[in-house]
N, C-alpha and C positions, 0 to 999 in steps of 0.2 A: 503494499501499499504505501510505504512513504516513498518510494520510486514514481508511484504513478503524479503522486504529489509535487515531486522534484520536477518530470517533466512539466507539469500544467506551469509550474511557476515559471520555469525558463520560459515556456511560451507565451505567457503572461508579461514577463519582465520585457520580452522583444519588441510585442504588440507596446507595451506601454512607451517604450524609449521610441519605436517609430511613432506613434501617436503625437509625441512631446516635441520631436524636429519637426515634424509636418503641421502640427497644428495648435502647437505652444504649450506649455505646463500647464497653462487655466482652462485650456478645453475640455468639456463637460466628459469626452469620451477619454481623454487622459486623467482623469480623475477618477472615473469610472474603474479604469483599469489598475489604478493605483490602489483602490481600496480592494477589487479584487485580489491584487497581489497582497497588500497587507490580510486579507482572511486567509491566501494559501498559505502565507508564513507562520499563521497561529496555527492553522492546522496542523501542518509540518511540525511545526517547533511540540505540540501536545503529542502528537502520534510517537517522537522521537523521546519524548521522556517519562513516557510509562513504561 
């Protein structure tokens, strides 16, 4: 399970960076991807600390 989260983390991170470069850091999509990345990081941390 953590490996799947890591893959999704990397994919979301790449999409967020691309969105920030194309649309800016304050763009709604960039912010949404940043929030999703936060959720994935929290889920990953929870999984590895159990």
